[in-house]
C-alpha positions in Angstrom: -17.4 -48.6 -53.5 -15.5 -46.1 -51.4 -14.5 -47.5 -48.0 -16.2 -44.7 -46.1 -19.6 -45.5 -47.5 -19.6 -49.3 -46.9 -21.8 -50.3 -43.9 -21.1 -54.1 -44.0 -18.6 -56.5 -45.5 -19.4 -60.2 -46.1 -16.5 -62.6 -46.1 -16.4 -65.6 -48.4 -18.5 -64.6 -51.3 -15.7 -62.9 -53.3 -12.1 -61.9 -52.9 -11.7 -59.0 -50.4 -10.6 -55.7 -51.8 -8.4 -53.2 -50.0 -11.5 -50.8 -49.9 -13.5 -53.5 -48.0 -10.6 -54.1 -45.7 -10.4 -50.4 -44.8 -14.2 -50.1 -44.5 -14.0 -52.7 -41.6 -10.7 -51.7 -40.0 -10.9 -47.9 -40.2 -14.5 -47.0 -40.6 -16.2 -49.8 -38.6 -18.2 -51.6 -41.3 -19.9 -54.7 -39.8 -18.5 -58.1 -40.7 -20.7 -61.0 -41.8 -19.9 -64.6 -42.8 -21.4 -65.9 -46.0 -22.9 -69.4 -46.2 -19.9 -70.4 -48.4 -17.5 -69.1 -45.7 -19.2 -71.2 -42.9 -19.4 -74.3 -45.1 -15.7 -74.4 -46.0 -14.6 -73.8 -42.4 -16.9 -76.6 -41.2 -15.7 -79.0 -43.8 -12.1 -78.6 -42.9 -12.9 -79.0 -39.2 -14.8 -82.2 -39.8 -11.8 -83.6 -41.7 -9.4 -82.7 -38.9 -11.6 -84.3 -36.3 -11.8 -87.5 -38.3 -8.1 -87.7 -38.6 -7.6 -87.0 -34.9 -9.9 -90.0 -34.2 -7.8 -92.1 -36.6 -4.6 -91.2 -34.7 -2.9 -89.5 -37.6 0.2 -87.5 -36.7 -0.1 -83.9 -37.7 2.2 -81.0 -37.0 0.8 -78.6 -34.4 -2.2 -80.8 -33.7 -0.6 -83.7 -31.8 3.1 -82.5 -32.0 5.0 -79.7 -30.5 5.9 -76.5 -32.5 8.9 -75.5 -34.5 12.0 -77.4 -33.5 9.8 -79.4 -31.1 7.8 -80.9 -33.9 9.1 -84.4 -33.1 7.5 -84.3 -29.6 4.2 -86.1 -29.7 1.2 -84.8 -27.7 -1.6 -87.0 -26.4 -5.2 -86.3 -27.1 -5.8 -85.4 -23.5 -3.1 -82.7 -23.7 -4.5 -81.1 -26.8 -6.4 -78.3 -25.1 -3.5 -77.4 -22.9 -1.2 -77.4 -26.0 -3.3 -74.8 -27.7 -3.4 -72.6 -24.6 0.3 -73.0 -24.0 1.2 -71.8 -27.5 -0.6 -68.5 -26.9 0.9 -68.0 -23.4 4.4 -68.9 -24.6 4.3 -66.9 -27.8 2.7 -63.7 -26.5 6.1 -62.0 -25.9 6.1 -59.0 -28.2 7.0 -55.9 -26.2 6.8 -52.1 -26.2 4.0 -49.8 -27.2 0.8 -51.4 -28.3 -0.5 -51.7 -31.8 -3.2 -49.1 -32.6 -6.8 -50.0 -32.6 -7.0 -50.1 -36.4 -3.8 -52.3 -36.6 -5.3 -54.8 -34.2 -8.6 -54.8 -36.0 -6.7 -55.3 -39.3 -4.9 -58.3 -37.8 -8.1 -59.9 -36.6 -9.7 -59.4 -40.0 -6.8 -61.0 -41.7 -7.0 -64.0 -39.3 -10.6 -64.3 -40.3 -9.6 -64.2 -44.0 -6.7 -66.6 -43.6 -8.5 -69.3 -41.5 -11.8 -68.7 -43.3 -10.3 -70.1 -46.6 -11.2 -73.5 -45.2 -7.8 -75.1 -45.0 -7.1 -74.7 -41.2 -9.5 -76.9 -39.3 -10.6 -74.2 -36.9 -14.2 -74.3 -35.6 -16.5 -71.6 -36.8 -17.3 -70.8 -33.2 -13.8 -69.5 -32.7 -13.9 -67.3 -35.7 -17.3 -66.0 -34.6 -15.7 -64.5 -31.5 -13.2 -62.5 -33.6 -16.1 -61.4 -35.7 -17.9 -60.1 -32.6 -14.7 -58.4 -31.5 -14.7 -56.4 -34.7 -18.4 -55.6 -34.7 -18.5 -54.7 -31.0 -15.2 -52.7 -31.2 -13.5 -54.8 -28.5 -9.8 -54.4 -29.2 -7.2 -56.7 -27.7 -4.0 -55.2 -26.4 -1.0 -56.3 -28.4 2.6 -54.8 -28.1 4.0 -54.0 -31.6 7.7 -54.8 -31.2 9.3 -58.2 -31.6 7.9 -60.1 -34.5 9.9 -61.5 -37.4 6.8 -62.1 -39.5 4.1 -63.6 -37.3 3.4 -65.2 -33.9 3.8 -62.8 -31.0 1.4 -59.9 -31.6 -1.2 -62.4 -32.9 -0.7 -64.4 -29.7 -1.5 -61.4 -27.5 -4.6 -60.8 -29.5 -5.7 -64.5 -29.3 -5.3 -64.6 -25.5 -8.4 -62.5 -25.1 -10.4 -65.3 -26.7 -9.6 -67.5 -23.8 -10.2 -64.8 -21.2 -6.5 -64.0 -20.8 -4.5 -60.9 -21.8 -6.0 -57.5 -21.9 -8.3 -55.5 -24.2 -9.6 -52.0 -24.8 -13.3 -51.2 -24.7 -14.4 -47.6 -25.3 -10.9 -46.5 -24.5 -10.6 -48.4 -21.2 -7.9 -51.1 -20.8 -9.4 -54.1 -19.1 -8.4 -57.7 -18.4 -9.4 -60.0 -21.2 -12.0 -61.7 -19.0 -13.6 -58.4 -17.9 -13.7 -57.1 -21.5 -15.5 -60.3 -22.6 -18.0 -60.0 -19.8 -18.9 -56.4 -20.6 -19.9 -57.3 -24.1 -21.7 -60.4 -23.2 -19.2 -63.0 -24.4 -17.5 -65.9 -22.6 -14.0 -67.3 -22.9 -13.7 -70.1 -25.4 -11.5 -73.2 -24.9 -9.4 -73.8 -27.9 -9.0 -77.3 -29.2 -6.8 -79.1 -31.8 -4.8 -76.8 -34.0 -6.8 -73.6 -33.2 -4.2 -71.8 -31.1 -1.6 -72.5 -33.8 -3.8 -71.3 -36.7 -4.7 -68.0 -34.8 -1.1 -67.0 -34.7 0.5 -68.6 -37.7 0.8 -67.0 -41.1 1.3 -63.6 -42.6 -1.8 -62.0 -41.0 0.0 -59.3 -39.0 2.4 -58.3 -41.7 -0.4 -58.2 -44.3 -2.6 -56.2 -41.9 0.0 -53.5 -41.3 1.1 -53.6 -44.9 -2.4 -53.1 -46.3 -3.0 -50.1 -44.0 0.3 -48.5 -45.0 -0.2 -49.2 -48.7 -3.7 -47.7 -48.6 -2.4 -44.5 -47.1 0.5 -44.4 -49.5 -1.7 -44.8 -52.5 -4.0 -42.0 -51.3 -0.9 -39.8 -50.6 0.4 -40.5 -54.1 -2.8 -39.1 -55.6 -2.7 -36.2 -53.2 0.9 -35.5 -54.3 -0.3 -35.1 -57.9 -2.8 -32.5 -56.7 -0.4 -30.6 -54.5 2.3 -30.8 -57.1 0.0 -29.3 -59.7 -0.9 -26.5 -57.4 2.7 -25.8 -56.6 3.6 -25.8 -60.3 0.7 -23.4 -60.9 1.7 -20.9 -58.2 5.4 -21.1 -59.2 4.5 -20.1 -62.8 5.6 -23.5 -64.2 5.0 -24.6 -67.7 2.4 -27.3 -68.5 4.2 -28.1 -71.7 6.2 -30.7 -69.8 3.1 -32.8 -69.4 2.2 -32.8 -73.2 0.5 -36.1 -74.3 3.0 -36.3 -77.2 5.9 -36.3 -74.8 4.3 -39.0 -72.6 3.6 -41.1 -75.7 7.3 -41.6 -76.5 7.9 -43.1 -73.1 4.7 -44.9 -72.5 4.8 -46.0 -68.9 1.1 -46.1 -67.9 1.6 -44.5 -64.5 3.6 -41.7 -66.0 1.0 -41.1 -68.7 -1.8 -41.2 -66.1 0.0 -38.7 -63.8 0.6 -36.3 -66.6 -3.1 -36.6 -67.4 -4.0 -35.8 -63.8 -1.9 -32.6 -63.9 -3.4 -31.5 -67.2 -6.9 -32.2 -65.9 -6.3 -30.2 -62.7 -4.8 -27.2 -64.5 -6.9 -27.3 -67.7 -8.9 -24.2 -66.9 -6.1 -22.3 -65.0 -5.6 -18.8 -66.1 -2.3 -18.8 -64.2 -1.0 -21.9 -66.0 -2.0 -20.7 -69.4 -0.6 -17.2 -68.9 2.8 -18.6 -67.8 3.0 -21.5 -70.2 6.1 -19.9 -71.9 7.4 -18.1 -68.9 10.4 -20.5 -68.8 11.8 -22.8 -71.4 11.8 -25.5 -68.8 11.4 -25.8 -65.0 13.4 -27.5 -62.3 13.2 -31.2 -62.1 11.0 -31.2 -59.0 8.3 -29.5 -61.2 8.8 -31.0 -64.7 9.5 -34.5 -63.6 6.3 -34.9 -61.5 4.9 -37.5 -64.0 8.1 -39.4 -64.1 8.8 -39.7 -60.4 5.2 -39.9 -59.2 4.6 -42.4 -62.0 7.5 -44.7 -61.0 6.4 -44.6 -57.4 2.8 -45.4 -58.3 4.0 -48.3 -60.4 5.7 -49.7 -57.3 2.7 -49.1 -55.1 0.3 -50.7 -57.6 2.6 -53.8 -57.8 2.4 -53.9 -54.0 -1.3 -53.6 -54.0 -1.6 -56.6 -56.3 0.5 -58.7 -53.9 -1.3 -57.4 -50.8 -4.7 -58.3 -52.2 -3.6 -61.8 -53.2 -2.2 -62.2 -49.7 -5.4 -60.9 -48.1 -7.3 -63.7 -49.9 -4.9 -66.5 -49.2 -4.4 -69.2 -46.7 -0.9 -68.7 -45.1 -1.4 -71.3 -42.3 0.9 -74.3 -41.7 -0.1 -77.0 -42.0 -3.1 -76.9 -44.4 -5.8 -79.4 -44.7 -6.7 -80.3 -48.3 -10.4 -81.3 -48.3 -11.0 -82.2 -52.0 -12.8 -85.6 -52.3 -10.4 -88.4 -52.9 -7.4 -86.1 -52.3 -7.7 -85.4 -48.6 -4.3 -84.6 -47.1 -2.5 -82.6 -44.5 0.4 -80.7 -45.9 3.2 -78.8 -44.1 5.1 -76.2 -46.0 6.1 -72.5 -46.0 3.1 -70.4 -46.8 3.5 -68.6 -43.5 6.6 -66.9 -44.9 6.1 -63.2 -45.3 8.6 -62.5 -48.1 5.9 -61.4 -50.6 4.5 -58.8 -48.2 7.9 -57.8 -46.8 9.7 -57.2 -50.1 6.8 -55.2 -51.5 6.5 -53.1 -48.4 10.3 -52.4 -48.4 9.8 -51.3 -52.0 6.8 -49.2 -51.1 8.8 -47.4 -48.5 11.4 -46.4 -51.1 8.6 -45.3 -53.5 6.9 -43.1 -50.8 10.2 -41.6 -49.8 10.9 -40.7 -53.4 7.6 -38.8 -53.5 8.5 -37.1 -50.3 11.9 -36.0 -51.5 10.4 -34.3 -54.5 7.7 -32.6 -52.3 10.4 -31.2 -50.0 12.3 -29.8 -53.0 9.1 -28.1 -54.4 8.5 -26.6 -51.0 12.0 -25.2 -50.9 11.3 -23.5 -54.2 8.2 -21.9 -52.7 9.9 -20.4 -49.6 13.2 -19.5 -51.1 13.0 -15.9 -52.4 15.8 -16.6 -54.9 13.7 -19.3 -56.6 10.1 -18.2 -56.3 10.0 -14.4 -56.8 7.9 -14.3 -53.6 8.8 -12.7 -50.2 11.3 -14.8 -48.2 9.5 -17.6 -46.5 6.2 -16.3 -47.8 5.7 -13.7 -45.1 5.3 -10.0 -45.9 7.8 -8.8 -43.2 10.6 -11.3 -43.2 13.2 -10.8 -40.5 10.8 -9.7 -37.9 8.8 -12.8 -38.9 10.2 -16.2 -39.9 7.1 -17.2 -41.9 7.3 -20.7 -43.3 11.0 -21.1 -42.7 10.9 -23.8 -40.1 8.2 -26.2 -41.5 10.8 -27.0 -44.1 13.1 -28.0 -41.2 10.4 -30.4 -40.2 10.3 -31.8 -43.7 14.0 -32.3 -43.6 13.9 -34.2 -40.3 11.0 -36.3 -41.5 12.6 -37.1 -44.8 15.8 -38.1 -43.0 13.8 -40.6 -41.0 12.1 -41.8 -44.1 15.4 -42.5 -45.7 16.5 -44.5 -42.7 13.3 -46.5 -42.7 13.7 -47.2 -46.4 16.6 -49.5 -45.7 15.0 -52.9 -46.5 14.2 -55.1 -43.5 13.9 -58.2 -45.7 17.6 -58.3 -46.7 18.4 -59.2 -43.1 18.4 -62.7 -41.7 18.6 -63.8 -38.0 17.9 -67.5 -37.5 15.3 -68.5 -34.9 13.8 -71.7 -33.3 17.1 -73.5 -32.8 17.8 -73.2 -36.5 14.6 -74.9 -37.6 13.8 -71.4 -38.9 17.3 -70.8 -40.3 15.9 -68.3 -42.7 13.5 -65.5 -41.5 11.7 -63.1 -43.8 11.4 -60.1 -41.5 8.3 -59.2 -43.4 6.5 -57.8 -40.3 9.2 -55.2 -39.7 9.0 -54.1 -43.3 5.2 -53.6 -43.0 5.6 -51.9 -39.6 8.0 -49.3 -40.8 5.9 -48.7 -43.9 3.2 -47.4 -41.5 5.7 -44.8 -40.2 6.8 -43.9 -43.7 3.2 -43.4 -44.9 2.4 -41.0 -42.0 5.6 -39.0 -42.6 4.8 -38.7 -46.3 1.4 -37.2 -45.4 3.1 -34.6 -43.1 5.7 -33.7 -45.8 2.9 -33.2 -48.3 0.9 -31.2 -45.8 3.8 -28.8 -45.3 4.1 -28.3 -49.1 0.4 -27.6 -49.3 0.7 -25.0 -46.5 3.4 -23.2 -48.4 1.4 -23.4 -51.7 -1.6 -22.0 -49.9 0.4 -19.1 -48.6 2.0 -18.5 -52.0 -1.3 -18.0 -53.8 -1.9 -14.7 -52.0 1.0 -13.2 -54.0 -0.3 -14.1 -57.4 -1.6 -11.3 -59.7 -5.2 -10.9 -58.7 -6.2 -10.7 -62.4 -5.1 -14.3 -62.9 -7.3 -16.9 -61.3 -6.3 -20.4 -60.4 -8.0 -23.4 -62.0 -11.3 -24.5 -60.7 -9.9 -27.7 -59.0 -7.2 -25.7 -57.2 -9.7 -23.0 -56.2 -11.9 -25.7 -54.6 -9.0 -26.8 -52.4 -8.0 -23.2 -51.6 -11.6 -22.4 -50.6 -11.6 -25.4 -48.2 -8.3 -24.4 -46.7 -9.4 -20.8 -46.2 -12.1 -22.1 -43.8 -9.6 -23.9 -41.6 -6.1 -22.4 -42.1 -5.5 -18.6 -41.8 -3.1 -16.7 -43.9 -1.2 -14.2 -41.7 1.0 -11.2 -42.1 2.7 -12.1 -38.9 4.0 -15.3 -37.3 1.5 -17.6 -35.8 1.3 -21.0 -34.2 1.4 -23.3 -37.2 1.3 -26.8 -35.6 -2.5 -27.2 -35.4 -2.8 -26.2 -39.1 -0.1 -28.6 -40.2 -2.1 -31.3 -38.3 -5.3 -30.3 -40.0 -3.7 -30.4 -43.4 -2.2 -33.8 -42.7 -5.6 -35.1 -41.8 -7.1 -33.5 -45.0 -4.6 -35.6 -46.9 -4.9 -38.8 -44.8 -8.7 -38.9 -45.0 -8.7 -38.5 -48.7 -10.8 -35.3 -48.4 -8.4 -33.4 -50.7 -9.0 -36.0 -53.4 -12.8 -35.8 -53.1 -12.5 -32.0 -53.1 -10.6 -32.1 -56.4 -12.6 -34.8 -58.1 -15.8 -32.8 -57.7 -14.3 -30.6 -60.4 -12.2 -33.0 -62.4 -14.0 -36.3 -62.2 -12.1 -39.4 -61.2 -8.4 -38.9 -61.2 -6.3 -41.7 -62.7 
């Protein structure tokens, strides 16, 4: 089911999909715990409490953290230890994470700890569930994480009545925010502070948000690319099924199928099918480049959805009868997410660079046969000259952000963590890349929309393109003189971000591949 239409999401009955994730994080679907979820959480907690009574030494339960793991903690000091880990680790800085980024992180904590290997009480997870359902959003600065810990600690502080949180747009102390929604601070006990901040929850949260938007944008790029090809009198021969069959990458084949589907009833496309022997690469290679990018994004989606349904805590409690154990290891490492998000940034930037080149062909009178910058009186008017500058600047930033974070290594924790994944930074920059891609596509769509007015009136666009043009005509004016373009670029960006452009097209084409 589409994320916008889900009203509630139940954790524990089945693996979470990215659509369910977005339903909660972006569209406010209510979160529920299944009986299975509660049972597995309670079983791991019971095992932990039994071992504590037996005096078993366990990392993060009755020891210090990181390089301090050899320091033993008495049972009386356990509650203070869990509070201390939040206070000492809440040191990320700068601008705060957005509401949906914080919501995403809390949801991933519920998924991580809810697998039943962490020993956290269900009462603690219930508070995060209430935060999500009541739209109480902890304040968490976004800068200064190598993969986990700091932003998550800021979020967890609100559980104990510390830190700060937003409620209906107002920033309050954690204690006041809890009071206003009828909740009370909770005292964390053995292992709970550690489990709330350990793991790949933050990186997975930001990565899933970025990837969802990139996947939507990749489909939108097929639509916009098809419309640009149509209005530039490109040939659809380049998307022939026979041509695709001799290089059978599924994503390339699917993209070509989308283009054919969008243009199948286009008078323009069929009239100009032999207008050129072959088009520039930014037109004829849409299936090849978009396909390669989608392949990378789909690979990332597989990894993200596995990570969303994993336990990345350390240590874990193995509760199987006769095999009970506490196991320390490296599941908190964010390399899977980080490497995939670095790759996703490259894929999104590749789509953007092709979009910018298509846009250049639209506004350049030497390449399009249309008036310079798609304005009837160029010179007096600049038309759509400068939005391409915006594309150039955004694309430059995307290229910078496409340098992989995960190839770097700066040891931490007195060399106990001598290798560091930097997966959080990979996911964080992917959020920026996704948004910039949406803007670049929005500017191409603006130029395409302007260009259609110069097409021979006896030739009609295909039904799918016409449905998009009709929607745009209600919100974006075409003008014979310069006008303030910023609000229309923003509207077009949201048209892409929301997925409305895809819904608009699919009413005519059926589900795009």
